[in-house]
C-alpha positions as CSV (number, residue, x, y, z in Angstrom):
1,M,167.9,-21.6,-103.1
2,I,167.9,-20.5,-99.7
3,D,165.3,-21.6,-96.5
4,I,161.9,-19.3,-97.1
5,N,161.2,-20.6,-94.0
6,L,164.8,-19.7,-92.0
7,L,164.1,-16.6,-93.9
8,R,161.1,-15.9,-92.0
9,E,162.4,-16.2,-88.6
10,N,165.7,-14.2,-89.3
11,P,165.9,-12.0,-91.9
12,E,168.8,-10.5,-90.4
13,I,171.3,-13.3,-90.9
14,F,170.6,-12.9,-94.8
15,R,170.5,-8.7,-94.8
16,E,174.8,-9.5,-92.9
17,S,175.3,-12.1,-95.8
18,Q,173.6,-10.2,-98.6
19,R,176.4,-7.3,-97.0
20,A,179.3,-9.6,-96.7
21,R,178.7,-10.5,-100.7
22,G,178.4,-6.7,-101.0
23,A,175.1,-8.1,-103.2
24,D,171.7,-6.3,-102.7
25,V,170.4,-6.5,-99.5
26,S,166.7,-5.4,-100.6
27,L,166.4,-9.1,-102.1
28,V,165.4,-10.0,-98.3
29,D,163.2,-7.7,-98.5
30,Q,161.6,-8.5,-101.3
31,I,161.3,-12.1,-100.6
32,L,159.1,-10.8,-97.6
33,E,156.9,-9.0,-99.4
34,A,156.7,-12.0,-102.1
35,D,156.2,-13.9,-99.2
36,S,153.2,-12.6,-98.1
37,N,151.6,-11.2,-100.6
38,R,151.8,-14.9,-102.0
39,R,150.3,-16.7,-98.0
40,S,148.4,-13.9,-98.6
41,S,146.6,-14.8,-101.7
42,I,146.7,-18.4,-100.4
43,S,144.6,-17.9,-97.6
44,E,142.1,-16.1,-100.0
45,F,141.7,-17.9,-102.6
46,E,141.3,-21.0,-100.0
47,N,138.8,-18.7,-98.0
48,L,136.8,-18.5,-102.1
49,R,137.1,-22.1,-102.6
50,A,135.4,-23.1,-99.4
51,E,132.7,-20.5,-99.7
52,Q,132.4,-22.4,-103.4
53,K,131.7,-26.0,-101.7
54,A,129.3,-24.6,-99.2
55,F,126.9,-22.9,-102.2
56,G,127.6,-25.9,-104.1
57,K,124.9,-27.5,-101.1
58,K,123.0,-25.0,-100.7
59,V,122.2,-25.1,-104.8
60,A,121.2,-29.3,-104.4
61,A,119.0,-28.4,-102.1
62,A,117.3,-25.1,-103.7
63,Q,114.4,-25.6,-105.9
64,G,113.1,-23.4,-108.4
65,E,113.6,-19.5,-107.8
66,E,115.8,-19.4,-104.7
67,K,117.9,-22.4,-107.2
68,Q,118.3,-20.3,-109.8
69,A,119.2,-17.4,-108.4
70,L,122.1,-19.6,-106.0
71,L,123.1,-20.7,-109.5
72,A,124.0,-17.4,-111.0
73,E,125.5,-16.7,-107.3
74,V,127.5,-19.6,-107.8
75,K,128.4,-18.5,-111.2
76,E,130.5,-15.6,-110.2
77,L,131.5,-17.1,-107.4
78,S,133.1,-19.0,-109.6
79,Q,134.6,-16.1,-111.2
80,R,136.6,-15.4,-108.2
81,V,138.1,-18.3,-107.5
82,S,139.7,-18.5,-110.6
83,A,140.6,-15.4,-110.5
84,A,142.1,-16.1,-107.0
85,K,143.8,-18.4,-107.7
86,T,145.4,-17.3,-111.3
87,A,146.1,-14.6,-108.2
88,T,148.3,-17.1,-105.8
89,D,150.1,-18.2,-109.3
90,D,151.5,-15.0,-109.6
91,A,152.4,-14.0,-106.3
92,Q,154.0,-18.1,-106.0
93,A,156.3,-17.2,-109.1
94,K,156.5,-13.7,-108.1
95,L,158.7,-15.4,-105.0
96,D,160.1,-18.4,-107.0
97,D,161.7,-16.0,-109.6
98,L,163.1,-14.3,-105.8
99,L,164.4,-17.4,-104.2
100,M,166.4,-18.0,-107.4
101,T,167.8,-14.4,-107.7
102,I,169.9,-14.6,-103.6
103,E,172.8,-16.1,-103.3
104,N,173.6,-18.0,-100.6
105,L,173.6,-17.7,-96.7
106,I,176.8,-17.8,-96.0
107,I,178.8,-19.9,-92.7
108,E,179.0,-17.6,-90.4
109,G,182.8,-16.5,-89.3
110,I,184.4,-15.8,-92.7
111,P,185.8,-13.3,-94.7
112,S,183.9,-10.4,-95.7
113,G,184.5,-7.8,-98.8
114,G,185.8,-8.6,-102.4
115,E,188.9,-10.4,-104.2
116,D,191.1,-9.4,-102.0
117,D,189.7,-9.8,-99.1
118,F,190.7,-13.3,-98.5
119,K,191.8,-15.1,-94.9
120,V,195.5,-17.4,-95.7
121,L,194.2,-19.4,-93.1
122,K,197.9,-21.5,-93.4
123,T,201.0,-22.1,-95.8
124,V,202.8,-25.1,-96.8
125,G,206.7,-25.7,-98.3
126,E,209.4,-23.0,-99.2
127,P,210.0,-21.7,-102.7
128,R,211.9,-22.9,-104.5
129,D,214.9,-20.4,-104.3
130,F,216.6,-20.6,-108.0
131,S,218.7,-17.3,-107.5
132,A,220.5,-20.0,-105.1
133,E,221.1,-22.3,-107.7
134,G,222.2,-20.4,-109.8
135,F,219.7,-20.1,-112.4
136,E,216.9,-17.6,-113.5
137,P,213.7,-20.7,-114.3
138,R,211.6,-20.3,-117.4
139,D,208.0,-20.9,-117.7
140,H,205.6,-22.8,-117.7
141,L,205.2,-22.4,-121.3
142,E,209.1,-22.2,-121.9
143,I,209.7,-25.5,-121.0
144,G,206.4,-27.0,-122.7
145,E,208.6,-26.1,-126.1
146,L,211.4,-27.1,-124.9
147,V,210.4,-30.9,-123.9
148,D,208.3,-30.7,-126.8
149,G,204.9,-30.4,-124.2
150,I,203.0,-27.5,-125.0
151,D,202.0,-26.0,-128.3
152,M,199.8,-22.9,-127.9
153,A,200.9,-21.7,-132.4
154,R,198.6,-24.5,-133.0
155,G,195.6,-24.3,-131.6
156,A,194.9,-21.2,-131.7
157,K,195.7,-22.0,-135.4
158,V,192.7,-25.2,-135.6
159,S,191.0,-23.2,-132.6
160,G,191.4,-19.9,-132.0
161,S,193.9,-17.9,-128.5
162,R,193.6,-19.8,-125.2
163,F,193.6,-23.0,-126.7
164,Y,195.8,-25.6,-126.9
165,F,198.2,-29.1,-128.1
166,L,199.4,-30.6,-125.6
167,K,202.0,-33.0,-126.3
168,G,204.5,-36.3,-125.4
169,Y,205.6,-37.0,-122.0
170,V,203.4,-33.4,-121.2
171,A,200.2,-34.9,-122.6
172,R,201.1,-37.7,-120.5
173,M,201.5,-35.8,-116.9
174,E,198.1,-34.7,-117.6
175,Q,196.6,-37.9,-118.1
176,A,198.6,-39.6,-114.9
177,L,197.5,-35.8,-112.5
178,L,194.0,-37.2,-113.1
179,T,194.2,-41.2,-112.5
180,M,196.0,-39.9,-109.3
181,A,193.6,-38.0,-108.7
182,L,190.7,-40.7,-109.4
183,D,193.5,-43.6,-107.2
184,Q,193.1,-41.5,-104.3
185,A,189.2,-40.6,-105.1
186,V,188.8,-44.4,-105.2
187,S,190.5,-45.5,-102.1
188,N,188.4,-42.9,-100.4
189,G,184.7,-44.0,-101.1
190,F,184.5,-42.1,-104.3
191,I,182.4,-43.4,-107.1
192,M,184.5,-42.9,-110.2
193,M,181.8,-41.1,-113.6
194,T,182.9,-39.4,-116.5
195,T,180.3,-36.8,-117.0
196,P,178.0,-35.1,-119.7
197,T,180.2,-32.1,-120.9
198,L,176.1,-31.1,-122.5
199,V,173.8,-30.0,-119.5
200,R,170.1,-28.7,-120.1
201,P,168.9,-25.1,-119.2
202,E,167.0,-26.3,-115.5
203,T,170.5,-27.9,-114.9
204,M,173.0,-25.7,-115.2
205,N,170.6,-23.5,-113.2
206,G,169.9,-25.9,-110.3
207,T,173.6,-25.9,-110.1
208,G,173.6,-22.2,-109.4
209,F,175.1,-20.8,-112.2
210,N,172.8,-18.1,-114.5
211,V,173.0,-19.1,-117.5
212,K,171.4,-15.5,-118.8
213,H,173.6,-13.4,-117.5
214,D,176.4,-15.1,-117.0
215,D,179.6,-14.4,-120.0
216,E,181.6,-17.2,-118.4
217,I,179.3,-20.2,-119.9
218,Y,179.2,-21.4,-123.9
219,R,175.8,-22.1,-124.7
220,L,174.6,-23.9,-127.7
221,E,171.1,-21.8,-129.5
222,R,169.8,-24.2,-131.8
223,D,169.8,-27.2,-129.5
224,D,169.6,-25.0,-125.4
225,L,172.1,-26.6,-124.8
226,Y,175.4,-25.7,-122.7
227,L,179.0,-27.0,-122.5
228,V,179.3,-27.0,-118.6
229,G,182.4,-25.9,-116.8
230,T,182.5,-28.0,-114.1
231,S,181.6,-31.6,-113.6
232,E,180.2,-30.3,-110.5
233,V,177.2,-29.4,-112.8
234,A,176.0,-32.6,-114.5
235,L,177.1,-34.4,-110.9
236,A,174.7,-32.3,-109.2
237,G,171.8,-32.8,-111.3
238,Y,172.5,-36.6,-111.3
239,H,170.0,-37.0,-108.4
240,A,167.7,-34.0,-109.2
241,D,163.8,-35.2,-108.2
242,E,165.7,-37.8,-106.2
243,I,165.3,-39.2,-102.3
244,L,168.9,-40.4,-101.4
245,D,169.3,-43.6,-99.0
246,F,173.1,-42.7,-96.5
247,S,172.2,-46.1,-94.6
248,D,175.6,-46.5,-96.0
249,G,177.2,-42.5,-95.1
250,P,177.8,-40.4,-97.7
251,I,177.0,-40.4,-101.4
252,K,179.5,-39.1,-102.6
253,Y,181.4,-39.1,-107.2
254,L,184.5,-38.3,-108.3
255,G,183.6,-36.5,-112.1
256,W,186.3,-36.3,-115.0
257,S,185.4,-34.3,-117.6
258,S,186.7,-31.9,-120.1
259,C,185.2,-28.5,-118.3
260,Y,185.2,-25.2,-120.9
261,R,184.7,-21.6,-119.8
262,R,184.8,-18.5,-121.8
263,E,187.0,-16.5,-119.3
264,A,185.0,-13.5,-120.8
265,G,186.2,-11.5,-117.4
266,S,190.0,-12.4,-118.3
267,A,191.0,-10.1,-121.4
268,G,195.2,-8.9,-121.5
269,K,195.1,-11.7,-118.5
270,D,197.3,-14.6,-118.6
271,T,197.1,-14.7,-122.3
272,R,201.0,-16.8,-122.2
273,G,200.2,-20.0,-122.0
274,I,197.5,-22.7,-120.1
275,I,196.7,-21.0,-117.1
276,R,193.4,-19.3,-118.7
277,V,192.2,-21.4,-121.2
278,H,188.9,-21.5,-122.4
279,Q,189.1,-26.1,-122.5
280,F,190.7,-27.9,-120.4
281,N,190.4,-31.9,-118.4
282,K,189.5,-31.8,-114.6
283,A,188.4,-34.4,-111.5
284,E,186.2,-33.1,-109.9
285,M,185.1,-34.6,-106.0
286,F,180.7,-34.5,-105.3
287,I,179.6,-35.7,-102.2
288,Y,175.4,-35.3,-101.1
289,A,175.7,-35.9,-96.9
290,P,173.4,-35.1,-94.3
291,Q,173.2,-31.7,-93.1
292,E,174.5,-31.9,-90.1
293,Q,177.8,-33.5,-91.5
294,A,179.0,-30.8,-93.9
295,E,181.5,-29.0,-92.9
296,D,183.2,-31.7,-91.6
297,L,183.3,-33.6,-95.1
298,H,184.3,-29.8,-95.9
299,D,187.4,-30.4,-94.3
300,Q,187.6,-33.4,-95.5
301,L,187.5,-32.2,-99.4
302,L,190.1,-29.7,-98.5
303,G,192.3,-32.0,-97.1
304,W,192.5,-34.9,-100.0
305,E,193.1,-31.7,-102.6
306,E,196.4,-30.8,-99.4
307,E,197.2,-34.6,-100.4
308,M,197.5,-34.2,-103.9
309,L,199.9,-31.0,-103.6
310,Q,201.6,-32.6,-100.9
311,K,201.8,-35.5,-103.7
312,C,203.2,-33.5,-106.7
313,E,205.5,-31.4,-104.1
314,L,204.5,-28.5,-104.1
315,S,204.7,-25.8,-102.1
316,Y,201.3,-24.1,-101.5
317,R,199.1,-22.0,-98.8
318,V,195.8,-22.4,-98.0
319,I,192.6,-18.7,-97.8
320,D,189.6,-18.7,-97.1
321,T,187.6,-17.0,-99.8
322,A,185.8,-14.3,-98.9
323,A,182.1,-13.7,-98.9
324,G,182.0,-11.1,-102.0
325,D,184.6,-14.0,-104.2
326,L,182.1,-16.9,-103.6
327,G,179.7,-17.8,-106.4
328,S,176.3,-18.4,-105.6
329,S,176.6,-21.2,-104.4
330,A,178.8,-21.4,-101.4
331,A,179.0,-20.8,-98.6
332,R,182.2,-21.6,-97.6
333,K,185.2,-21.8,-100.3
334,F,188.3,-23.5,-99.5
335,D,191.0,-22.4,-102.6
336,C,194.7,-24.5,-102.3
337,E,196.7,-21.5,-104.3
338,A,200.4,-23.3,-105.3
339,W,203.4,-21.3,-105.6
340,V,204.2,-20.3,-109.6
341,P,208.0,-19.0,-109.4
342,T,208.3,-17.4,-112.4
343,Q,205.0,-15.6,-111.4
344,E,206.5,-14.8,-107.9
345,T,202.7,-15.3,-106.4
346,Y,200.5,-17.7,-105.5
347,R,198.1,-19.4,-108.2
348,E,194.9,-21.4,-107.8
349,L,194.7,-24.7,-108.6
350,T,192.6,-26.2,-106.6
351,S,188.7,-24.8,-105.0
352,T,186.4,-26.8,-102.8
353,S,182.9,-25.3,-101.3
354,N,180.3,-26.1,-98.4
355,C,177.2,-25.4,-101.0
356,T,174.7,-26.4,-98.0
357,T,171.4,-27.0,-99.2
358,F,171.7,-24.6,-101.6
359,Q,171.7,-26.6,-105.1
360,A,169.6,-29.6,-103.6
361,R,166.6,-26.9,-103.7
362,R,166.4,-26.0,-107.0
363,L,167.5,-29.3,-107.7
364,N,164.6,-31.0,-105.2
365,V,167.6,-33.7,-104.0
366,R,166.2,-34.6,-100.5
367,E,166.7,-37.3,-97.8
368,R,164.0,-38.8,-95.5
369,T,164.7,-38.6,-91.9
370,A,164.2,-41.5,-89.3
371,D,160.4,-42.5,-88.3
372,T,159.6,-41.8,-85.1
373,V,157.6,-43.3,-82.5
374,D,154.8,-41.6,-79.9
375,A,154.2,-42.1,-76.2
376,N,152.0,-44.3,-77.5
377,G,154.1,-46.2,-79.4
378,K,152.7,-45.5,-82.9
379,T,155.3,-45.4,-85.6
380,K,155.8,-41.9,-87.6
381,K,157.4,-42.6,-91.0
382,G,160.3,-39.8,-91.4
383,A,160.2,-36.7,-93.6
384,T,162.5,-35.2,-96.0
385,R,164.2,-32.5,-96.3
386,S,167.2,-31.4,-98.2
387,V,170.0,-32.7,-98.4
388,A,174.1,-30.6,-98.7
389,T,175.7,-30.7,-101.8
390,L,179.7,-30.4,-101.1
391,N,183.0,-29.9,-104.3
392,G,186.5,-29.8,-104.8
393,T,188.7,-29.9,-107.2
394,L,191.3,-32.5,-107.5
395,A,193.0,-31.9,-110.7
396,T,193.5,-29.7,-113.6
397,T,195.4,-29.5,-116.7
398,R,196.9,-26.0,-114.7
399,W,198.6,-28.3,-112.3
400,L,200.5,-28.2,-114.9
401,V,202.1,-24.4,-114.7
402,A,203.4,-25.1,-111.4
403,I,204.4,-28.6,-111.2
404,L,206.1,-28.1,-114.7
405,E,208.0,-24.5,-112.4
406,T,208.7,-25.9,-109.4
407,H,210.6,-29.1,-110.8
408,Q,212.3,-28.2,-114.2
409,N,216.2,-28.1,-114.1
410,E,218.1,-25.5,-115.6
411,D,218.5,-27.3,-118.8
412,G,214.2,-27.7,-119.0
413,S,214.5,-30.6,-118.6
414,V,211.8,-31.7,-115.6
415,N,211.8,-34.1,-112.4
416,V,208.8,-36.2,-112.6
417,P,207.4,-35.7,-108.5
418,E,207.5,-39.4,-107.2
419,A,204.3,-40.0,-106.6
420,L,203.4,-40.0,-110.5
421,Q,206.6,-41.9,-111.7
422,P,204.4,-44.9,-112.3
423,Y,201.9,-43.0,-113.4
424,M,204.3,-42.2,-116.0
425,G,205.9,-45.6,-116.7
426,G,208.8,-45.3,-113.9
427,L,210.0,-41.9,-115.8
428,K,212.2,-39.6,-114.0
429,V,212.7,-37.1,-116.0
430,I,210.9,-35.3,-118.3
431,P,214.2,-35.0,-121.2
432,V,214.4,-31.7,-123.2
433,A,213.6,-32.5,-126.9
434,K,215.4,-32.7,-129.5
435,K,216.1,-30.3,-132.2
436,K,214.2,-31.4,-135.6
């Protein structure tokens, strides 16, 4: 939810934001009109209430016929007050519905446009040149089958398309990645959280996902619960309706969970292997912070993601995502895309979003500002205000795609990145499986 006061004072920046996203610009004017109607309704209701109170005093002082006449007027006025209250509630509900529809105000300077209009901020490392080594790289699924670590066929047999089994050393590598991410996060002040993977609709909506129109979300209709596509959802709802204390700095969580996505809009895309699947595991950073610290923390989240990629010895690039490719809650998003040799392109492994106060307003997460002392020495207690929320991926199942392909050997075995070796019992090479 955006700041209605800011929109009222400077609607043009919201129009520009909607324009950059390719979203409905008229929503801004609809909100302004609804806000004006709400304020008029409140004013009319308050005036009628004041008149009703004044009548009450007149009735108490009146006698006989005068009192009876006044009582008749009071009855008619009471009906008007009731109607005004209903009109006020309706006006507020309409405004709230519109405010829940408009997307977050983007941060000035990010690229406009859609999925292909991102800006490359930097490229790190050189993609491995397999031609210089004299062999053609295999894709991650072929490697996974050679080392007996990925079984798509039985995943489909058990659960349907885009499900899979991870086995042996590949399954262990996934756990190694998640554990290395955990250790790195904890060393940087994050608290580990294993989170629910089913959430209520108000939590999903509060995070910024539109449960009525998002085809990516799995819903359990009987229980009116939703399977999360990221632990960000549960972590954003963790402090709903609370006032946070930042005296010890921002609150940082590392969520560890399985995640679920329909991949409804990706028919025919990346159907081979584990790039686009319905279930995967993820370690997700989530931060609650004062508004002023959000942009600096966003840079830190990106830095931690890059640190993980470098530990995995991957070539990657960092992109500033275009406004039209942002989720509704993100004001800015950086993606780290690793080089996938057999696709000869970069594919997203991580993303980090600065959601400013958008999610916190929807979920009513606040902080109390510092007390102030006036000229007379009187202390005024600090007010409450919305906090900022940020999130960032630190490891997912998809990382296996880039690692297996980048570090493969000609015979199909895979070199384990040095930083991961301690998490795999010292294993340096995942061997090709013996033929059965």
